[in-house]
VEXKOLTOR-960673 format. One record per residue (C-alpha): residue number from 1; residue in three letters; z, y, x. Coordinates in steps of 0.001 Angstrom, whole numbers, padded with zeros to 6 digits. Last residue first. Layout:
<atoms>
ATOM   pos   code        zz        yy        xx
ATOM   NUM    Ala         Z         Y         X
...
</atoms>
This chain:
<atoms>
ATOM   pos   code        zz        yy        xx
ATOM   449    Lys    050766    110570    114407
ATOM   448    Asn    049294    110183    110962
ATOM   447    Asp    049464    113916    110330
ATOM   446    Glu    047131    114494    113243
ATOM   445    Asp    044109    115688    111245
ATOM   444    Gly    041675    117297    113665
ATOM   443    Thr    038656    115607    112108
ATOM   442    Ala    038184    113225    115045
ATOM   441    Leu    041920    112598    115077
ATOM   440    Leu    041630    111058    111606
ATOM   439    Arg    039473    108171    112797
ATOM   438    Val    041929    107436    115596
ATOM   437    Pro    045087    107609    113468
ATOM   436    Pro    045154    103888    112717
ATOM   435    Thr    046287    102569    109311
ATOM   434    Tyr    048424    099426    109408
ATOM   433    Val    049339    097057    106598
ATOM   432    Asn    046584    098664    104561
ATOM   431    Asn    045016    095243    103867
ATOM   430    Glu    041761    095953    105707
ATOM   429    Met    043613    097553    108620
ATOM   428    Ala    046085    094693    109066
ATOM   427    Trp    043351    092055    108771
ATOM   426    Leu    041224    093816    111401
ATOM   425    Leu    044247    093947    113696
ATOM   424    Val    044959    090249    113111
ATOM   423    Glu    041381    089223    113851
ATOM   422    Ser    041103    091354    116978
ATOM   421    Tyr    044319    089878    118341
ATOM   420    Arg    043102    086364    117457
ATOM   419    Pro    040350    086741    120064
ATOM   418    Asp    043031    086465    122805
ATOM   417    His    042806    088533    125964
ATOM   416    Asn    045728    088408    128388
ATOM   415    Gln    043707    088172    131622
ATOM   414    Pro    041123    090535    130127
ATOM   413    Pro    043594    093421    129612
ATOM   412    Val    044298    093996    125890
ATOM   411    Leu    042161    094929    122892
ATOM   410    Pro    039203    092832    124032
ATOM   409    Arg    035756    093812    122701
ATOM   408    Arg    034440    091406    120067
ATOM   407    His    035270    093869    117300
ATOM   406    Asp    032416    096126    118425
ATOM   405    Gln    032307    099789    117407
ATOM   404    Glu    035934    099878    116292
ATOM   403    Trp    036834    097962    119469
ATOM   402    Gln    035272    100670    121600
ATOM   401    His    037327    103348    119853
ATOM   400    Phe    040507    101267    120285
ATOM   399    Thr    039860    100697    123967
ATOM   398    Ser    039247    104423    124470
ATOM   397    Leu    042480    105301    122669
ATOM   396    Asn    044458    102758    124694
ATOM   395    Glu    042918    103964    127967
ATOM   394    Gln    043682    107571    127059
ATOM   393    Asn    047267    106590    126350
ATOM   392    Phe    047543    104878    129735
ATOM   391    Ala    045995    107813    131603
ATOM   390    Glu    048251    110355    129898
ATOM   389    Ile    051304    108193    130564
ATOM   388    Ala    050421    107823    134252
ATOM   387    Gln    049970    111590    134612
ATOM   386    Ile    053369    112228    133032
ATOM   385    Asn    054706    109611    135442
ATOM   384    Asn    054127    111824    138468
ATOM   383    Ala    055875    114943    137161
ATOM   382    Tyr    058819    113057    135639
ATOM   381    Ser    059398    110858    138680
ATOM   380    Leu    059372    113857    141002
ATOM   379    Gly    061818    115753    138786
ATOM   378    Trp    064185    112815    138258
ATOM   377    Ile    064303    111971    141975
ATOM   376    Leu    065041    115603    142853
ATOM   375    Leu    067718    115732    140158
ATOM   374    Met    069345    112642    141666
ATOM   373    Ser    069413    114154    145161
ATOM   372    Ser    070941    117417    143937
ATOM   371    Ala    073513    115759    141669
ATOM   370    Leu    074817    113406    144346
ATOM   369    Ala    075065    116119    147013
ATOM   368    Lys    076734    118561    144627
ATOM   367    Val    079244    116053    143265
ATOM   366    Pro    080617    114630    146495
ATOM   365    Leu    083250    112728    144444
ATOM   364    Asn    086882    113640    144947
ATOM   363    Lys    089507    111521    146669
ATOM   362    Asn    092807    110159    145378
ATOM   361    Gln    092142    106755    147007
ATOM   360    Arg    092064    104903    143678
ATOM   359    Lys    090018    107742    142227
ATOM   358    Gln    087472    107419    145023
ATOM   357    Leu    087118    103706    144287
ATOM   356    Asp    086604    104422    140578
ATOM   355    Ala    084038    107115    141330
ATOM   354    Tyr    082158    104700    143597
ATOM   353    Ile    082221    102057    140860
ATOM   352    Leu    080862    104574    138342
ATOM   351    Val    078208    105670    140846
ATOM   350    Leu    077143    102059    141375
ATOM   349    Phe    077037    101490    137603
ATOM   348    Val    074664    104408    137101
ATOM   347    Pro    072682    103548    140231
ATOM   346    Ile    071918    100062    138823
ATOM   345    Leu    071155    101353    135307
ATOM   344    Thr    067627    102381    136285
ATOM   343    Ser    066933    098799    137331
ATOM   342    Phe    066757    097352    133809
ATOM   341    Tyr    064753    100314    132562
ATOM   340    Met    062388    099612    135437
ATOM   339    Tyr    060881    096496    133897
ATOM   338    Arg    058057    097989    131793
ATOM   337    Pro    057413    100596    134478
ATOM   336    Ala    056487    097866    137007
ATOM   335    Ile    058094    098806    140333
ATOM   334    Gly    059449    095396    141294
ATOM   333    Gly    056282    093630    140206
ATOM   332    Ala    054395    095450    142961
ATOM   331    Ala    056656    093820    145559
ATOM   330    Lys    055327    090332    144783
ATOM   329    Thr    053490    089862    141452
ATOM   328    Glu    053598    086066    141967
ATOM   327    Phe    057402    086129    141780
ATOM   326    Arg    057397    086973    138054
ATOM   325    Gly    059994    084502    136711
ATOM   324    Phe    062088    084254    139871
ATOM   323    Ala    062070    087976    140600
ATOM   322    Ile    062684    088756    136926
ATOM   321    Leu    065700    086430    136822
ATOM   320    Leu    067106    087781    140089
ATOM   319    Ala    066721    091373    138899
ATOM   318    Thr    068460    090504    135638
ATOM   317    Leu    071263    088878    137629
ATOM   316    Leu    071577    092083    139637
ATOM   315    Thr    071733    094251    136507
ATOM   314    Leu    074453    092124    134907
ATOM   313    Thr    076357    091995    138205
ATOM   312    Leu    076691    095781    138098
ATOM   311    Leu    078180    095482    134621
ATOM   310    Ser    080419    092620    135796
ATOM   309    Tyr    081795    094792    138603
ATOM   308    Leu    082486    097683    136248
ATOM   307    Leu    084312    095457    133772
ATOM   306    Pro    086266    093331    136263
ATOM   305    Asn    087921    096317    137981
ATOM   304    Lys    090496    095236    140559
ATOM   303    His    089872    091503    140101
ATOM   302    Leu    086140    091759    140781
ATOM   301    Tyr    086878    094343    143475
ATOM   300    Gly    088338    091612    145684
ATOM   299    Asn    087002    092874    149009
ATOM   298    Val    084587    089941    149272
ATOM   297    Leu    083144    090760    145842
ATOM   296    Leu    082729    094443    146672
ATOM   295    Arg    080993    093535    149927
ATOM   294    Val    078635    091160    148109
ATOM   293    Trp    077629    093863    145611
ATOM   292    Val    077291    096450    148385
ATOM   291    Phe    075030    094107    150392
ATOM   290    Leu    072837    093512    147334
ATOM   289    Val    072473    097263    146857
ATOM   288    Gly    071641    097691    150548
ATOM   287    Leu    068829    095149    150298
ATOM   286    Gly    067548    097132    147337
ATOM   285    Val    067706    100306    149436
ATOM   284    Val    065399    098685    151985
ATOM   283    Ala    063059    097400    149259
ATOM   282    Cys    062967    100782    147500
ATOM   281    Leu    062163    102553    150772
ATOM   280    Val    059311    100109    151381
ATOM   279    Ile    057993    100837    147879
ATOM   278    Asn    058174    104599    148524
ATOM   277    Ala    056222    104195    151752
ATOM   276    Tyr    053560    102231    149879
ATOM   275    Ser    053388    104952    147212
ATOM   274    Trp    053222    107656    149850
ATOM   273    Leu    050194    105979    151428
ATOM   272    Lys    048619    105385    148022
ATOM   271    Val    048780    109044    146950
ATOM   270    Ser    049739    109444    143258
ATOM   269    Pro    053430    108911    143943
ATOM   268    Asn    055234    106760    141325
ATOM   267    Val    058801    108110    141758
ATOM   266    Tyr    060456    104881    142930
ATOM   265    Leu    064122    105485    143731
ATOM   264    Phe    065351    103441    140743
ATOM   263    Ser    063214    100702    142291
ATOM   262    Gly    065952    099715    144731
ATOM   261    Leu    066935    096402    143156
ATOM   260    Phe    063306    095863    142105
ATOM   259    Thr    061999    096151    145652
ATOM   258    Phe    064656    093720    146859
ATOM   257    Leu    063840    091126    144204
ATOM   256    Leu    060047    091483    144293
ATOM   255    Lys    059849    091039    148046
ATOM   254    Gly    062305    088139    147905
ATOM   253    Met    060257    086396    145209
ATOM   252    Trp    057121    086739    147285
ATOM   251    Val    058938    085190    150239
ATOM   250    Pro    060344    082414    148028
ATOM   249    Asn    056833    081301    146938
ATOM   248    Phe    056612    079067    143868
ATOM   247    Ala    053184    077514    143449
ATOM   246    Pro    050678    079700    141619
ATOM   245    Arg    050784    080264    137848
ATOM   244    Val    048525    079168    134996
ATOM   243    Thr    049063    081386    131947
ATOM   242    Ser    051060    080491    128819
ATOM   241    Pro    054403    081438    130337
ATOM   240    Gly    057172    078942    129588
ATOM   239    Gln    058314    077902    126133
ATOM   238    Phe    061996    077148    125686
ATOM   237    Asn    063025    075555    122386
ATOM   236    Leu    065703    073235    123774
ATOM   235    Trp    066236    075548    126724
ATOM   234    Phe    067823    078248    124586
ATOM   233    Leu    069750    075774    122441
ATOM   232    Met    071337    074225    125544
ATOM   231    Ile    071982    077636    127097
ATOM   230    Val    073658    078871    123914
ATOM   229    Ile    075844    075762    123599
ATOM   228    Ala    076918    075908    127253
ATOM   227    Ser    077669    079626    126973
ATOM   226    Phe    079930    079084    123951
ATOM   225    Gly    081806    076355    125809
ATOM   224    Thr    082200    078591    128860
ATOM   223    Trp    083327    081488    126673
ATOM   222    Val    085980    079309    125024
ATOM   221    Leu    087220    078112    128418
ATOM   220    Leu    087284    081676    129732
ATOM   219    Arg    089205    082694    126648
ATOM   218    Lys    091967    080285    127584
ATOM   217    Arg    091913    081256    131262
ATOM   216    Gln    091942    085032    130904
ATOM   215    Arg    092344    085816    134629
ATOM   214    Gln    090875    089306    134184
ATOM   213    Gly    088411    088664    137007
ATOM   212    Trp    087575    085282    135521
ATOM   211    Leu    086990    086946    132147
ATOM   210    Leu    084595    089421    133767
ATOM   209    Leu    082842    086771    135861
ATOM   208    Phe    082255    084583    132803
ATOM   207    Gly    080904    087593    130913
ATOM   206    Ala    078361    088180    133685
ATOM   205    Pro    077492    084464    133638
ATOM   204    Leu    076757    084687    129877
ATOM   203    Val    075224    088177    129873
ATOM   202    Val    072400    086704    131972
ATOM   201    Ile    070924    084993    128871
ATOM   200    Gly    069852    088383    127535
ATOM   199    Asn    067070    088098    130116
ATOM   198    Gly    064821    086469    127531
ATOM   197    Phe    064934    089226    124929
ATOM   196    Ser    066698    090216    121712
ATOM   195    Leu    068098    086826    120659
ATOM   194    Val    070107    086490    123881
ATOM   193    Ala    071489    090008    123421
ATOM   192    Leu    072351    089286    119784
ATOM   191    Thr    074339    086223    120869
ATOM   190    Ala    076160    088297    123487
ATOM   189    Ala    077070    090860    120808
ATOM   188    Val    078493    088112    118581
ATOM   187    Ile    080507    086622    121461
ATOM   186    Gly    081868    090035    122438
ATOM   185    Gly    082818    090719    118837
ATOM   184    Ala    084795    087474    118840
ATOM   183    Phe    086657    088752    121905
ATOM   182    Trp    087299    092031    120103
ATOM   181    Ala    088793    090147    117163
ATOM   180    Ser    090958    088135    119586
ATOM   179    Gly    093356    090939    120375
ATOM   178    Ser    093488    094442    121844
ATOM   177    Asn    094868    094159    125381
ATOM   176    Leu    092475    091756    127093
ATOM   175    Ser    090017    092137    124195
ATOM   174    Val    088900    095501    125598
ATOM   173    His    087133    093803    128501
ATOM   172    Leu    085411    091232    126308
ATOM   171    Phe    084299    094023    123964
ATOM   170    Tyr    082867    096006    126886
ATOM   169    Leu    081050    092949    128219
ATOM   168    Ser    079486    092318    124806
ATOM   167    Leu    078501    095964    124358
ATOM   166    Ile    076793    095920    127757
ATOM   165    Ala    074785    092846    126719
ATOM   164    Phe    074107    094291    123249
ATOM   163    Phe    072662    097512    124650
ATOM   162    Phe    070900    095680    127469
ATOM   161    Val    068992    093387    125106
ATOM   160    Thr    068333    096136    122562
ATOM   159    Tyr    066705    098573    124965
ATOM   158    Tyr    064388    095982    126504
ATOM   157    Gln    063214    094289    123305
ATOM   156    Ile    062674    097251    120986
ATOM   155    Gly    061609    099315    123966
ATOM   154    Gly    058679    097333    125256
ATOM   153    Trp    056357    096143    122496
ATOM   152    Tyr    057152    099307    120537
ATOM   151    Tyr    055555    101624    123055
ATOM   150    Leu    056754    105015    124318
ATOM   149    Thr    060141    104388    125922
ATOM   148    Val    059589    100948    127418
ATOM   147    Gln    056247    101900    128942
ATOM   146    Trp    057887    105099    130213
ATOM   145    Phe    060384    103229    132397
ATOM   144    Ser    060294    105723    135293
ATOM   143    Leu    060240    108526    132729
ATOM   142    Asn    063860    109610    132937
ATOM   141    Phe    066557    109768    130283
ATOM   140    Phe    069125    107126    131223
ATOM   139    Phe    068976    107880    134954
ATOM   138    Ile    069501    111625    134748
ATOM   137    Thr    071971    111396    131854
ATOM   136    Thr    074320    109098    133779
ATOM   135    Pro    074044    111264    136897
ATOM   134    Leu    074881    114365    134792
ATOM   133    Leu    077777    112984    132753
ATOM   132    Leu    079645    111595    135771
ATOM   131    Val    081368    114863    136702
ATOM   130    Leu    082149    115824    133110
ATOM   129    Leu    083458    112341    132378
ATOM   128    Pro    085844    112159    135338
ATOM   127    Leu    086917    108478    135215
ATOM   126    Lys    089638    107281    132890
ATOM   125    Gln    088100    103793    132645
ATOM   124    Gln    087976    104160    128859
ATOM   123    Arg    086298    107532    129222
ATOM   122    Ile    083631    106191    131561
ATOM   121    Ile    083186    103166    129279
ATOM   120    Gln    082672    105527    126335
ATOM   119    Leu    079992    107362    128314
ATOM   118    Val    078345    103990    129002
ATOM   117    Leu    078377    103197    125267
ATOM   116    Ala    076900    106571    124349
ATOM   115    Tyr    073986    105950    126717
ATOM   114    Gly    073458    102421    125397
ATOM   113    Gly    073431    103737    121830
ATOM   112    Leu    070989    106492    122760
ATOM   111    Leu    068652    103862    124207
ATOM   110    Phe    069230    101799    121055
ATOM   109    Ile    068149    104771    118936
ATOM   108    Asn    065007    104789    121065
ATOM   107    Gln    063822    101748    119106
ATOM   106    Tyr    063674    103766    115890
ATOM   105    Trp    061565    106508    117426
ATOM   104    Val    059112    103868    118639
ATOM   103    Leu    059055    102193    115217
ATOM   102    Ala    058245    105510    113542
ATOM   101    Thr    055309    106026    115892
ATOM   100    Phe    054219    102432    115346
ATOM    99    Asn    053778    102970    111619
ATOM    98    Leu    053629    099700    109712
ATOM    97    His    052981    099563    105968
ATOM    96    Gly    054771    099053    102653
ATOM    95    Ala    057574    101423    103672
ATOM    94    Phe    060648    099209    103154
ATOM    93    Asn    058990    095804    103471
ATOM    92    Tyr    057060    096914    106543
ATOM    91    Ala    060077    098494    108236
ATOM    90    Leu    062205    095437    107468
ATOM    89    Ala    059555    093129    108930
ATOM    88    Ala    059162    095292    112040
ATOM    87    Ser    062926    095360    112622
ATOM    86    Leu    063200    091592    112092
ATOM    85    Arg    060379    090885    114524
ATOM    84    Ser    061851    092988    117327
ATOM    83    Leu    065384    091826    116545
ATOM    82    Val    064385    088155    116796
ATOM    81    Ile    062507    088459    120077
ATOM    80    Tyr    063443    085158    121750
ATOM    79    His    061652    085063    125058
ATOM    78    Glu    059935    082496    127283
ATOM    77    Asn    056553    082768    125518
ATOM    76    His    057498    084341    122173
ATOM    75    Pro    060089    081846    120958
ATOM    74    Ile    060212    081012    117211
ATOM    73    Phe    063506    082429    115926
ATOM    72    Leu    062106    084869    113378
ATOM    71    Ala    059956    082065    111969
ATOM    70    Thr    063108    080338    110727
ATOM    69    Ile    063800    083308    108455
ATOM    68    Gln    060328    083046    106923
ATOM    67    Asp    060693    079280    106599
ATOM    66    Phe    063951    079731    104677
ATOM    65    Ile    062419    082431    102469
ATOM    64    Gly    059636    080129    101359
ATOM    63    Val    056153    079796    102774
ATOM    62    Asp    052662    080425    101408
ATOM    61    Ser    051453    082292    104454
ATOM    60    Val    049633    085535    103804
ATOM    59    Cys    052352    088147    104103
ATOM    58    Gln    054952    086641    106455
ATOM    57    Met    052274    085233    108748
ATOM    56    Gln    050502    088570    108820
ATOM    55    Ile    053761    090349    109667
ATOM    54    Phe    054297    087958    112590
ATOM    53    Ser    050752    088454    113837
ATOM    52    Leu    051193    092239    113678
ATOM    51    Thr    054459    092245    115637
ATOM    50    Ala    054695    089881    118606
ATOM    49    Ala    051060    088896    119092
ATOM    48    Phe    049375    092228    118403
ATOM    47    Asp    052208    094507    119541
ATOM    46    Asp    052328    092595    122842
ATOM    45    Arg    049715    094851    124486
ATOM    44    Ser    048905    097829    122258
ATOM    43    Pro    049400    099102    118722
ATOM    42    Ile    048363    102683    117895
ATOM    41    Asn    050543    105296    116188
ATOM    40    Val    050789    107519    119240
ATOM    39    Val    053857    108747    121143
ATOM    38    Phe    052901    111311    123775
ATOM    37    His    054196    114659    122541
ATOM    36    His    057275    113446    120668
ATOM    35    Val    058309    111229    123585
ATOM    34    Thr    057891    114167    125961
ATOM    33    Leu    060008    116336    123674
ATOM    32    Phe    062545    113511    123792
ATOM    31    Phe    062801    113528    127571
ATOM    30    Ala    062680    117297    128021
ATOM    29    Ala    065481    117790    125479
ATOM    28    Phe    067770    115245    127156
ATOM    27    Ile    067029    116697    130584
ATOM    26    Leu    067822    120202    129297
ATOM    25    Ala    071056    119007    127663
ATOM    24    Ser    072106    117264    130879
ATOM    23    Ile    071419    120456    132842
ATOM    22    Leu    073585    122492    130470
ATOM    21    Leu    076434    119986    130378
ATOM    20    Pro    076361    119591    134166
ATOM    19    Leu    076538    123421    134488
ATOM    18    Lys    079587    123782    132245
ATOM    17    Lys    082080    123082    135016
ATOM    16    Thr    080247    125440    137347
ATOM    15    Met    080552    128240    134779
ATOM    14    Asp    084317    127806    134647
ATOM    13    Arg    084469    127852    138473
ATOM    12    Pro    082447    131061    138556
ATOM    11    Thr    085182    132618    136395
ATOM    10    Lys    084794    133423    132706
ATOM     9    Arg    086597    136559    131618
ATOM     8    Val    088984    136278    128702
ATOM     7    Leu    089338    139591    126909
ATOM     6    Gly    092421    141792    127269
ATOM     5    Tyr    090399    144970    127804
ATOM     4    Arg    091389    145133    131479
ATOM     3    Asn    089863    141706    132090
ATOM     2    Lys    091560    138397    131393
ATOM     1    Met    091420    135230    133534
</atoms>
């Protein structure tokens, strides 16, 4: 619309169209400014066993290149963490030392990759990108999974496994009309997913469903053979959890499963009563998520849109795997911030499926209602989890200070304590493999952050 001077005048409708872009940009900025503020160059939790111990073995062990490569594939409990170890080894060989702040920024590249991949799927599915941009951004860049975002022991495994799993399903989908090279790419990406983290194995049944939905019989046979080989090799070297576990309890597993499926609504309230109420809400919504998945299957949605249905299935299979493997944690395990990255994609894929169904019926999405509720969840989660991050970082700093005074003090929670962690950290500091910022912080020098 032009004014009397011949200039284009923006209408309220034009401004409304740009509002999702503006809000998405603000969320994006808030997320990464938070990462910049809270990331600290201090190892914690699995960093000792999964990263520093591996670097020590590569440095001090008198082994050849073949043995060094083989060591990448040694299972870490029930997980293969090849990309985690390889990334740390490359960083050490390139820089001559390990900086966990740099590693954290590096791992978040895979979060951005997953985000870009989902946006590409939205475009490929011919869904309204501008409408779906905001809900996708809200759930990709929130603090519910802050342990994955801010610490190397989480993100490099969790971000990579879902990035390559989603990439594999996307390649399989595209291969229907674009040739066998894309199908081969799907196999490669699935292999990388399995080698990134334990739950990468769920891409195999998800890929089977996708190819079944597309009725690609020949490729389904190839995928089945590939899956059989991967599963056989996976179980051949499988190492279960090192701790003693209670007898399997299906009720506990059910509590964890349903809570996890709805945990994208968990905002980590500081008051216990509200936290319990929030957990109950998550469990009820989780039951609804499972019902929707079954309803879509019964209604034949697998054949209508195999890609979107297999993506949702990927998250549900992950939930099932976590519920089975961590059943003893009951409902509390369903809201663990180290696992919630896997559940945060559930609403993303549900919204994409809803948008696809609305498109098929020539209906519009209730954009304002969706955006308002999702922004409320994001804001509450952000405010509450900031406090959790501050407490966790303070605990890590305090633990590190205490360990400097007495190397016998445990560096991790008592149930996971291993005296070798202290030995490997001391070795890393004495050999300039890792230099902590704690001593420098006392003098006000934060350059090592």
